[in-house]
N, C-alpha and C positions, 0 to 999 in steps of 0.2 A: 668778836666773831671768830670762829675757828673754821679753817678750810682744809680740805683733804688734798687738793690738787691746784695746780696753776690755772686750770680751766675755770675754777670757781672764783678766781680773782676779780672777775667782772662784777660779781655781787658785792664784794668789798668796796670797789671803786664807786659803784653806783650808790651804795648806802652812805659812804663818806661824803660824796658830793651832795646828796639829798639832805643829810643831817646838818651839813655846814654850807648850805647854799649861798649864804651871804658873806662867807669868809673867803679871804684870798691868800692868806699866808699859812702854809702847812709845814710843820717840822716833822721829819721822819727819824725815828730812833730804832736802832736794832743792830745786832752784830753784823759783821761782814758776811754777806751771803744770805741774810735774812729775807731779802726780797724788796728792799726799799726802791731800787731802780725799776724793778718789774712792776710794782704797784703804780709808780709814777707814770710809767709807759701806758698802763691801762687807763689811768685817770685822763691822761692826755688824749688817748684814743676816744674816750667818751666825751671829752670836751670838743672833739672835732679837729684836733691837730692833724694836719695833712702831711707833715714831714716825718721822716724816720726819727724816732727819739732814741737817745743813748745817754749813757752816763757821762757827765761833763767832768770826770775825774781830773783830767789834765787841763782843761780849759776853765775850770771852776764854775762857769755858767754857760748854759745853752739857752738860746732863745728860739722858741717855736712859735708858729702862728696857727690859729684856728682857721677854719674855712671862712669865717667872718672877718679875718684879718686881725683878730685880737692877739696880742703877744702873751705868751706863757713863758715864765722863767723857771729853769731847773738848775739848782745849785748843788754842787758836791764839794764840801769843804774838807774831805778826808785828808788831802795833802797840804792844807795850809799849816803854817807853823805858828802864826800869831793872828790875833784879831785884826791887827793893822792891815793884813792882806785883804781881808773882806772890806774894810773901810776904803782901801785904795781902789778897789774895782767899782766903787759907788754903790755898795750893797744897800745903803739907806734909800737911794733913789729908786731902786727896784722895789724895795719893801713898801714904799709909800706911793707907788705908781697906780695902785688900784687894780693891778693885774694879778693873775695867779702867780704865786711864788712857791715852788716846791723845793724844800731844803733837805738834803741828805747830810748827815753828820752835824746836825743842828747844835749839838752840845758844844761845838767849837765856836759858835757865834751867838749862842743863846743870850748873852748879855746885851746884844744889839737889838733884840726883839722886844716888842711890847708884850704884855701878858695875854693879849687876845688872840694869839696865833693858835692854830689847831695842832695839838700834839698827837702824833700817830706812832704808837709803840707796836713793834713787830717782834714777836718772839717765836723761835723755832722750838717746838715741843719735842719731847723724846722720841715720839713715833714719826717725826718728820713733818707733821702737820704744822700749819702756821696759825698763830693767834694774833689778831689785830685788835687793838684798843684805841679808841679816839673819843 
């Protein structure tokens, strides 16, 4: 799906959630500034997250709650230096919790994931549009 503006991001988020309604682990791939965090914010909004969402770059993981009290986990592994850092924060516990897990810089922890996670590729096109594949 290709979008022309950030305003169209709601369509991407809705489509992603609809197509993968039974999935809970999503890995986001794309260059710095591609829109990973922005898409995750929109997905969280559509899931009913009531708190302000932001990139957990320094904290590694942010925990949000939906209006129903369900936790949603948002990871940003940009700053980790080794896979051990993810293991030490209990990443496996989050993955197997049955709750939504949205992972930025997934390539740094991909070896910890099972094959059934949803891969979301975001590419910035030459004209500034964004292309989403999942």
